[in-house]
Backbone bond lengths (Angstrom), bond angles and torsions (degrees), N, CA, C in turn:
res aa  C-N    CA-C-N  psi(-1)  N-CA   C-N-CA  omega(-1)  CA-C   N-CA-C  phi
1 M - - - 1.441 - - 1.520 109.41 -
2 S 1.296 118.04 130.28 1.459 120.25 -178.33 1.511 110.79 -76.65
3 R 1.320 115.11 149.32 1.457 120.38 178.40 1.519 108.62 -93.05
4 S 1.337 116.11 136.95 1.455 120.72 -178.17 1.525 110.18 -60.86
5 S 1.371 115.83 144.25 1.446 120.32 179.22 1.512 112.30 -74.11
6 N 1.342 118.46 -15.22 1.457 122.05 174.27 1.514 108.10 -146.14
7 N 1.314 116.83 -176.69 1.456 120.24 -173.38 1.519 113.69 -92.28
8 S 1.338 117.91 4.81 1.458 120.16 -176.21 1.523 111.21 -104.84
9 L 1.320 115.19 151.80 1.449 122.44 175.30 1.523 107.26 -122.49
10 S 1.332 116.38 159.39 1.460 118.61 175.36 1.524 109.04 -66.95
11 N 1.324 116.20 158.69 1.467 121.03 -170.46 1.530 113.35 -81.62
12 D 1.319 117.91 41.50 1.466 120.53 176.67 1.523 111.04 -119.04
13 C 1.354 116.89 20.40 1.460 121.29 -173.94 1.527 111.05 -112.80
14 T 1.326 116.24 135.50 1.457 122.76 176.81 1.526 109.36 -127.51
15 L 1.331 115.76 131.85 1.461 121.77 173.71 1.523 107.70 -105.68
16 V 1.317 116.94 116.08 1.461 122.44 -179.79 1.524 108.00 -104.01
17 I 1.317 116.43 109.29 1.464 121.68 179.67 1.526 108.31 -86.52
18 M 1.325 116.09 120.62 1.453 121.92 -179.55 1.531 108.33 -86.02
19 A 1.323 117.24 113.18 1.460 119.72 -170.22 1.523 111.77 -136.52
20 K 1.319 114.21 167.45 1.460 122.93 171.43 1.525 108.34 -128.11
21 A 1.313 116.71 158.95 1.457 119.76 174.83 1.524 108.94 -65.90
22 P 1.336 117.39 140.66 1.468 120.64 -179.44 1.518 111.99 -73.77
23 R 1.331 115.87 86.15 1.463 121.94 -179.85 1.525 109.18 -124.53
24 E 1.307 115.97 147.06 1.466 120.65 177.72 1.525 110.48 -60.98
25 G 1.315 115.93 134.15 1.454 121.78 179.45 1.507 114.47 83.04
26 S 1.354 117.38 -0.81 1.460 120.72 -177.08 1.518 112.71 -111.47
27 V 1.351 117.39 -29.05 1.465 120.86 -174.72 1.526 110.33 -121.80
28 K 1.341 115.44 144.90 1.467 123.08 175.56 1.527 111.66 45.59
29 T 1.339 115.32 51.96 1.464 120.05 -171.08 1.536 112.32 -66.54
30 R 1.310 118.80 -27.68 1.471 119.70 -179.96 1.529 111.32 -69.08
31 L 1.332 116.40 -28.42 1.459 119.17 177.00 1.519 112.14 -68.61
32 A 1.337 116.86 -22.50 1.463 120.39 -178.83 1.523 112.38 -66.33
33 R 1.321 118.11 -11.20 1.468 120.75 175.13 1.530 111.03 -68.60
34 D 1.335 115.63 -26.84 1.464 120.07 -175.12 1.525 113.79 -119.32
35 L 1.314 117.73 -13.16 1.458 121.43 -176.72 1.519 110.21 -124.71
36 P 1.333 118.22 150.83 1.470 120.07 173.09 1.528 109.94 -61.77
37 P 1.340 118.11 146.24 1.464 120.26 -179.12 1.521 113.77 -53.68
38 S 1.315 117.69 -38.57 1.461 120.07 -179.63 1.533 110.99 -65.58
39 A 1.324 117.36 -34.83 1.462 121.00 178.48 1.522 110.86 -68.44
40 V 1.325 116.49 -38.20 1.465 120.72 177.47 1.522 110.14 -61.00
41 V 1.324 116.63 -43.50 1.468 120.70 179.36 1.525 110.69 -64.34
42 D 1.324 116.86 -43.06 1.465 120.27 178.75 1.528 110.88 -61.36
43 L 1.323 116.31 -42.43 1.455 120.27 178.20 1.526 110.61 -62.44
44 Y 1.324 116.25 -45.25 1.466 119.16 -178.81 1.524 111.07 -61.46
45 R 1.317 117.28 -38.80 1.475 120.03 176.43 1.530 110.79 -58.14
46 C 1.326 115.63 -42.56 1.461 119.86 179.38 1.528 111.40 -66.62
47 L 1.316 116.46 -45.99 1.460 120.63 178.61 1.527 111.17 -58.43
48 L 1.333 115.87 -45.90 1.462 120.11 -178.58 1.524 111.24 -65.75
49 A 1.329 116.89 -45.18 1.469 120.01 -179.86 1.524 111.14 -60.77
50 D 1.324 116.82 -42.11 1.463 119.65 179.55 1.527 111.66 -71.25
51 T 1.323 117.29 -32.68 1.468 120.13 176.44 1.525 110.30 -66.64
52 I 1.333 117.44 -41.65 1.464 121.11 175.55 1.531 110.09 -60.20
53 A 1.328 116.52 -45.24 1.464 120.53 179.40 1.525 111.27 -61.63
54 L 1.330 116.88 -38.96 1.461 120.79 176.62 1.519 110.35 -59.66
55 G 1.329 116.96 -46.71 1.456 120.33 179.34 1.520 112.09 -62.44
56 K 1.328 116.45 -42.24 1.465 120.85 -178.34 1.518 112.40 -69.63
57 S 1.327 117.60 -17.50 1.460 120.49 178.28 1.527 112.46 -76.09
58 L 1.319 117.15 -9.30 1.458 121.43 179.94 1.524 109.41 -89.37
59 D 1.320 117.38 113.53 1.456 121.28 178.91 1.528 110.19 -65.51
60 G 1.328 116.09 137.36 1.454 120.69 176.56 1.510 114.72 80.98
61 V 1.337 117.82 10.22 1.464 121.67 -178.74 1.527 109.60 -115.16
62 Q 1.328 116.09 125.83 1.462 121.94 173.38 1.528 108.55 -80.47
63 V 1.334 117.57 129.41 1.463 122.04 179.90 1.527 109.12 -109.32
64 V 1.324 116.39 126.54 1.457 121.85 176.30 1.522 108.50 -134.34
65 I 1.321 115.86 162.15 1.458 122.22 175.24 1.520 108.51 -114.46
66 M 1.321 116.46 132.05 1.458 122.84 173.79 1.518 108.01 -109.49
67 C 1.328 116.80 132.11 1.466 119.79 -175.21 1.515 110.07 -154.07
68 P 1.333 117.88 167.79 1.463 120.74 171.64 1.529 110.69 -58.39
69 A 1.319 116.37 149.19 1.464 120.84 -175.95 1.525 111.77 -57.81
70 T 1.334 117.12 -33.62 1.464 120.72 -178.40 1.524 113.21 -70.20
71 D 1.344 117.10 -11.97 1.462 121.00 -175.18 1.528 113.40 -103.63
72 V 1.326 117.54 -2.99 1.462 120.15 -172.55 1.523 112.07 -60.02
73 S 1.330 117.41 -46.97 1.468 120.39 -176.22 1.522 111.53 -62.77
74 D 1.332 116.77 -47.16 1.461 120.09 -178.60 1.523 111.36 -64.97
75 L 1.331 117.56 -41.69 1.454 119.78 -178.52 1.525 112.09 -72.06
76 S 1.321 117.37 -27.80 1.458 119.90 176.15 1.521 110.51 -63.24
77 L 1.327 116.55 -36.31 1.463 120.29 176.94 1.518 111.42 -68.21
78 V 1.330 116.09 -38.63 1.463 120.45 -179.90 1.526 110.99 -70.22
79 A 1.327 116.43 -42.40 1.462 121.15 -172.65 1.520 112.92 -76.79
80 G 1.316 117.35 -31.70 1.448 120.34 -177.23 1.513 112.10 86.81
81 P 1.319 117.41 170.80 1.461 121.27 -172.40 1.518 115.09 -69.39
82 A 1.326 118.17 -18.26 1.465 120.43 -175.94 1.524 113.30 -80.91
83 V 1.327 118.03 -11.19 1.458 121.64 -177.27 1.523 109.40 -119.78
84 R 1.305 116.35 123.20 1.461 122.12 179.99 1.525 109.96 -76.08
85 V 1.321 116.84 136.69 1.464 122.94 177.47 1.520 108.17 -113.72
86 V 1.332 116.50 125.39 1.458 122.06 -171.46 1.526 109.82 -122.67
87 A 1.322 116.53 134.74 1.463 121.00 177.91 1.526 110.32 -79.23
88 Q 1.317 115.84 134.43 1.452 120.52 174.99 1.521 110.60 -77.11
89 T 1.314 115.61 162.98 1.462 122.07 172.89 1.520 108.42 -98.01
90 G 1.337 116.87 123.95 1.452 120.52 -178.95 1.518 112.15 89.11
91 D 1.336 114.98 178.26 1.455 121.94 -175.09 1.520 110.94 -110.17
92 G 1.320 115.70 148.26 1.450 120.96 173.46 1.520 113.12 92.20
93 L 1.347 114.93 166.78 1.454 121.21 -175.64 1.524 112.22 -66.04
94 A 1.325 117.87 -40.24 1.461 119.80 179.89 1.528 111.09 -59.92
95 A 1.330 116.58 -42.38 1.461 120.39 177.30 1.520 110.92 -65.34
96 G 1.334 116.35 -37.81 1.454 120.18 178.83 1.519 111.89 -64.40
97 L 1.318 117.28 -44.81 1.458 120.72 178.91 1.526 111.57 -63.66
98 T 1.318 116.23 -42.58 1.460 119.35 177.05 1.521 110.39 -61.63
99 S 1.332 116.92 -41.76 1.464 121.20 179.19 1.523 111.51 -62.33
100 A 1.337 115.78 -38.75 1.467 119.72 -178.19 1.521 111.38 -59.12
101 F 1.327 116.26 -46.33 1.459 118.89 -178.05 1.527 111.75 -78.82
102 A 1.321 117.71 -33.34 1.463 120.13 177.48 1.520 111.03 -63.20
103 Q 1.325 117.01 -36.51 1.454 120.36 -176.21 1.518 113.26 -82.72
104 F 1.332 117.57 -36.99 1.463 119.11 -169.51 1.519 114.85 -108.55
105 A 1.316 119.09 -17.67 1.461 120.29 177.17 1.522 108.73 -84.81
106 T 1.316 116.49 105.24 1.461 121.53 -175.17 1.512 110.78 -116.46
107 S 1.311 115.29 176.58 1.463 120.59 -175.34 1.522 113.11 -71.47
108 D 1.335 118.55 -10.01 1.464 120.09 179.32 1.528 111.87 -89.55
109 Y 1.334 116.24 27.36 1.465 124.10 170.39 1.524 111.72 61.06
110 R 1.313 115.60 61.54 1.462 120.67 175.52 1.522 109.29 -92.45
111 R 1.319 115.25 137.40 1.467 121.50 175.92 1.523 107.30 -97.03
112 I 1.333 115.58 117.67 1.463 121.78 -175.05 1.519 109.62 -111.30
113 I 1.318 116.66 131.48 1.466 121.28 170.45 1.517 108.21 -122.09
114 A 1.318 115.92 123.70 1.467 122.54 171.46 1.527 106.92 -92.30
115 F 1.328 115.33 129.16 1.460 121.42 -167.95 1.517 109.16 -132.15
116 N 1.327 117.39 142.46 1.460 117.79 179.65 1.529 110.71 -73.54
117 S 1.305 115.39 167.45 1.467 120.48 -170.05 1.524 113.54 -95.28
118 D 1.326 117.42 5.65 1.467 119.53 -174.03 1.529 112.21 -135.14
119 S 1.336 115.54 42.82 1.465 119.35 178.26 1.527 112.07 -126.93
120 P 1.334 118.44 49.59 1.462 118.78 179.84 1.523 113.12 -70.01
121 H 1.352 116.20 -11.74 1.458 120.43 178.30 1.522 112.55 -78.97
122 L 1.315 117.10 -6.22 1.460 121.26 -178.30 1.533 110.15 -69.94
123 P 1.332 118.95 128.33 1.469 119.23 175.14 1.529 111.06 -60.28
124 R 1.305 115.74 141.00 1.465 120.61 -178.74 1.524 112.16 -58.56
125 T 1.341 116.59 -32.41 1.460 120.04 -178.76 1.522 112.50 -62.76
126 V 1.334 117.70 -25.99 1.464 119.73 177.99 1.529 109.95 -63.94
127 L 1.330 116.72 -44.07 1.459 119.83 177.88 1.523 111.24 -68.05
128 Q 1.319 117.43 -41.56 1.463 120.11 177.80 1.526 111.05 -58.64
129 N 1.327 116.48 -46.47 1.458 120.59 -179.47 1.522 111.92 -66.22
130 A 1.343 116.71 -32.81 1.466 119.97 177.70 1.523 110.69 -64.08
131 Y 1.333 116.86 -43.57 1.466 119.19 177.07 1.523 111.48 -63.86
132 E 1.316 117.26 -39.49 1.458 120.36 177.85 1.531 111.00 -62.63
133 A 1.319 116.59 -39.59 1.463 120.38 179.99 1.517 111.94 -63.41
134 L 1.328 116.83 -31.61 1.458 120.26 -178.33 1.527 113.20 -67.49
135 V 1.318 117.13 -12.73 1.467 119.40 174.84 1.523 110.12 -64.25
136 S 1.332 116.70 -33.71 1.460 120.23 -171.23 1.522 114.80 -120.16
137 C 1.336 118.15 7.78 1.469 119.68 176.95 1.518 109.79 -138.55
138 D 1.334 116.01 167.11 1.463 120.95 179.32 1.520 112.22 -84.49
139 L 1.335 116.46 -33.09 1.464 120.79 -171.69 1.517 109.57 -141.99
140 I 1.326 116.16 133.46 1.457 122.15 172.59 1.522 107.96 -117.65
141 V 1.338 117.51 134.17 1.465 122.07 -174.73 1.518 109.23 -130.27
142 G 1.332 115.71 135.83 1.456 121.73 174.86 1.513 110.14 -106.84
143 P 1.320 119.25 103.79 1.469 121.36 -176.53 1.525 111.99 -74.98
144 T 1.324 115.79 150.66 1.457 121.30 167.87 1.524 108.53 -105.99
145 D 1.321 116.02 158.84 1.460 118.67 -174.69 1.524 113.36 -78.16
146 D 1.350 117.17 2.22 1.465 119.89 175.86 1.524 112.49 -106.78
147 G 1.336 117.23 14.41 1.462 120.56 176.70 1.509 115.24 93.99
148 G 1.316 117.40 7.28 1.463 120.72 176.81 1.517 111.01 -109.19
149 Y 1.326 116.67 -155.41 1.461 120.58 176.79 1.520 109.13 -150.91
150 Y 1.350 114.55 146.08 1.460 120.06 -176.81 1.523 112.74 -101.73
151 L 1.336 116.84 -14.58 1.461 119.85 173.57 1.515 109.41 -150.70
152 V 1.315 114.63 154.91 1.461 121.73 171.55 1.511 107.03 -146.80
153 G 1.320 115.97 133.91 1.456 119.95 -176.66 1.520 111.47 -130.96
154 A 1.330 114.83 150.94 1.462 121.18 179.25 1.525 108.80 -159.71
155 K 1.341 116.11 171.11 1.456 122.09 176.75 1.517 112.03 -107.99
156 A 1.341 115.94 -1.50 1.462 121.02 -177.88 1.519 108.57 -146.13
157 C 1.317 115.35 166.32 1.462 120.75 177.29 1.519 109.67 -94.92
158 Y 1.321 116.36 128.65 1.461 123.10 176.58 1.526 107.36 -119.72
159 P 1.337 118.78 92.79 1.464 121.32 -173.65 1.525 114.04 -57.61
160 E 1.340 117.49 -25.67 1.462 120.36 -178.47 1.522 112.70 -81.29
161 L 1.319 117.55 -5.50 1.461 120.42 -171.21 1.523 112.69 -74.46
162 F 1.330 117.07 -35.41 1.458 120.69 -175.39 1.522 110.27 -116.46
163 V 1.322 115.85 124.22 1.462 121.08 175.69 1.521 107.67 -131.04
164 S 1.323 115.92 153.18 1.465 120.40 -174.96 1.523 112.48 -65.69
165 T 1.339 117.74 -29.35 1.455 120.45 179.86 1.522 110.29 -65.61
166 G 1.298 115.98 122.58 1.452 120.23 176.51 1.502 115.31 93.28
167 M 1.333 118.37 -12.57 1.460 119.57 178.88 1.529 109.18 -65.44
168 G 1.323 115.97 133.08 1.454 120.16 179.39 1.518 114.48 83.21
169 T 1.335 117.39 4.00 1.455 120.11 178.56 1.522 110.15 -98.55
170 T 1.327 116.29 173.08 1.459 120.40 179.74 1.520 112.17 -72.32
171 N 1.338 118.15 -7.08 1.459 121.20 178.12 1.524 111.82 -112.48
172 A 1.341 117.36 19.34 1.472 120.28 -177.37 1.522 111.33 -60.47
173 L 1.328 116.94 -42.00 1.460 120.09 -179.93 1.524 110.88 -63.75
174 G 1.334 116.86 -45.75 1.456 120.36 -179.80 1.512 112.23 -59.53
175 E 1.331 117.11 -40.84 1.463 120.09 179.76 1.521 111.16 -67.97
176 L 1.335 116.71 -39.46 1.462 119.56 177.00 1.529 110.92 -60.98
177 L 1.323 116.58 -45.02 1.463 120.06 -178.07 1.529 111.49 -67.48
178 T 1.313 116.64 -36.05 1.465 119.67 177.23 1.519 110.64 -61.34
179 R 1.336 116.61 -44.65 1.470 119.79 179.52 1.521 110.98 -68.39
180 A 1.337 116.61 -38.66 1.467 119.58 179.45 1.527 111.10 -62.93
181 R 1.311 116.38 -41.29 1.463 119.72 -179.65 1.516 111.35 -70.06
182 S 1.337 116.84 -33.01 1.473 118.79 176.59 1.521 111.23 -66.67
183 L 1.332 116.72 -25.16 1.462 121.75 175.75 1.527 111.76 -88.51
184 E 1.328 116.27 0.93 1.466 123.50 179.23 1.528 111.77 59.99
185 L 1.336 115.80 41.14 1.461 121.34 178.11 1.528 109.58 -88.18
186 S 1.311 116.69 139.53 1.458 120.60 172.67 1.524 108.36 -79.11
187 I 1.339 116.80 137.35 1.469 122.00 -170.15 1.520 109.93 -126.98
188 Q 1.341 115.36 137.98 1.451 121.81 167.65 1.532 108.30 -127.09
189 F 1.337 115.51 164.13 1.460 120.60 -175.03 1.529 110.74 -126.61
190 T 1.325 114.97 146.23 1.457 120.88 169.46 1.537 108.67 -90.32
191 D 1.333 115.80 -176.59 1.459 120.20 175.08 1.529 110.69 -64.66
192 T 1.317 116.28 150.59 1.460 122.02 176.64 1.528 109.97 -80.39
193 F 1.347 116.19 134.52 1.463 121.29 177.56 1.525 109.45 -131.23
194 Y 1.325 115.70 -176.52 1.453 120.34 -176.26 1.525 110.82 -119.36
195 D 1.321 115.49 150.84 1.454 122.74 175.66 1.526 110.30 -83.83
196 I 1.336 115.80 162.19 1.461 122.09 173.13 1.525 107.08 -104.80
197 D 1.327 116.40 92.35 1.461 120.86 -173.16 1.527 113.56 -120.04
198 V 1.330 117.62 -36.39 1.466 121.52 -175.36 1.530 108.49 -131.63
199 S 1.338 116.27 170.22 1.460 120.10 -172.91 1.524 112.51 -63.17
200 S 1.321 118.66 -29.46 1.464 119.50 176.97 1.522 111.58 -65.09
201 D 1.338 116.49 -30.43 1.463 119.88 175.05 1.522 110.89 -66.60
202 L 1.335 117.01 -33.47 1.461 120.42 177.68 1.521 110.53 -65.07
203 S 1.319 117.00 -40.81 1.459 120.33 178.18 1.530 110.58 -63.15
204 R 1.298 115.84 -42.40 1.466 120.43 178.69 1.524 110.89 -63.62
205 L 1.335 116.20 -43.77 1.456 120.60 -179.59 1.526 111.13 -66.19
206 A 1.332 116.62 -41.45 1.463 120.03 179.44 1.525 111.02 -59.74
207 A 1.313 116.27 -42.92 1.465 119.88 179.61 1.524 110.92 -65.38
208 E 1.316 116.21 -38.90 1.468 120.13 180.00 1.521 111.68 -67.02
209 L 1.333 116.51 -45.44 1.459 119.80 -177.82 1.522 112.21 -70.36
210 E 1.319 116.55 -23.05 1.463 120.75 178.40 1.531 111.25 -61.10
211 I 1.326 116.06 -30.21 1.466 119.93 -177.71 1.526 111.75 -113.92
212 A 1.338 117.34 11.86 1.472 120.52 -172.29 1.514 113.58 -91.05
213 G 1.316 118.96 0.22 1.449 120.42 173.09 1.515 115.24 67.34
214 G 1.326 117.79 51.64 1.458 120.65 174.88 1.506 115.83 89.84
215 R 1.321 118.40 3.70 1.469 120.35 177.98 1.530 110.08 -70.54
216 A 1.335 116.83 140.65 1.469 123.39 177.42 1.526 111.87 48.48
217 P 1.330 118.56 62.69 1.473 120.25 -171.71 1.521 113.99 -64.83
218 R 1.322 119.11 -36.27 1.469 120.29 -179.66 1.519 110.35 -66.83
219 T 1.317 115.57 -44.05 1.464 119.77 178.73 1.520 110.95 -65.87
220 A 1.319 117.09 -40.75 1.466 120.70 179.28 1.525 111.14 -61.39
221 A 1.340 116.59 -41.46 1.464 119.96 179.05 1.522 110.73 -65.86
222 W 1.339 117.03 -41.32 1.469 120.27 178.25 1.532 109.95 -61.87
223 L 1.315 117.06 -43.07 1.459 120.82 -177.81 1.527 111.95 -65.07
224 K 1.312 117.39 -35.18 1.462 119.58 176.76 1.520 110.77 -63.25
225 Q 1.328 116.58 -42.71 1.463 120.17 177.14 1.518 111.17 -65.27
226 W 1.326 116.66 -38.90 1.468 121.33 178.32 1.531 110.50 -63.03
227 Q 1.329 116.92 -42.68 1.454 119.93 179.36 1.534 111.39 -65.26
228 L 1.336 115.12 -39.97 1.472 118.22 177.46 1.517 111.82 -62.93
229 A 1.345 115.30 -44.07 1.463 119.47 -179.63 1.516 111.40 -66.34
230 R 1.321 116.55 -39.52 1.459 119.82 179.07 1.523 110.61 -65.98
231 G 1.347 116.28 -39.63 1.460 119.84 177.89 1.509 112.30 -63.50
232 A 1.353 115.31 -36.96 1.475 119.35 178.94 1.521 110.92 -66.48
233 V 1.359 115.98 -37.32 1.474 120.14 -179.52 1.523 109.90 -69.17
234 V 1.362 115.35 -43.80 1.461 119.59 -179.67 1.532 110.35 -64.64
């Protein structure tokens, strides 16, 4: 994938952040095995805020949030007036992804990327290169190292692409690619990254942000406090 010669993209790109309201028991539930529920919510707020900031750092890209209808009011407060919050049609992540492309992929050749809400550690160039790839392919996918994916992009809506079966499993990426190939879509891939799901991922992220030069500042500050608190407990 070629790297853009500058930091701007043409104004036909939309980044749809797939999010939930920061409520206890609703977000990053696997982390709740090791962290108090209130800490999980605080972390998610930081991850989401930094992910929004990452999207807004891309010139020429419209940033919106897609979420369940019940979460629109709460997320509007978190996102602020500069970011539009849109209710998905139906329940679950598959319905949300379908809604993202149904709503924003229009006939005027818009490049849409649906992006998870907890990847502020992603280099901005990965998103830039993903949009560039969409000029010449039907589908761009960002794999995670646990068998899922952190982004998926297209220029059109393919209702058959996302189904609830398999979403969130270790074979989510494989199922997506199987459906994409059955639709005869051309596919390109971004770099592989990792999800923030368990406490070991927090340690990995903390080490990465320590040397990342100001990337994801809210999350980095939270992680420093978490490391201090964990050290005090140990």
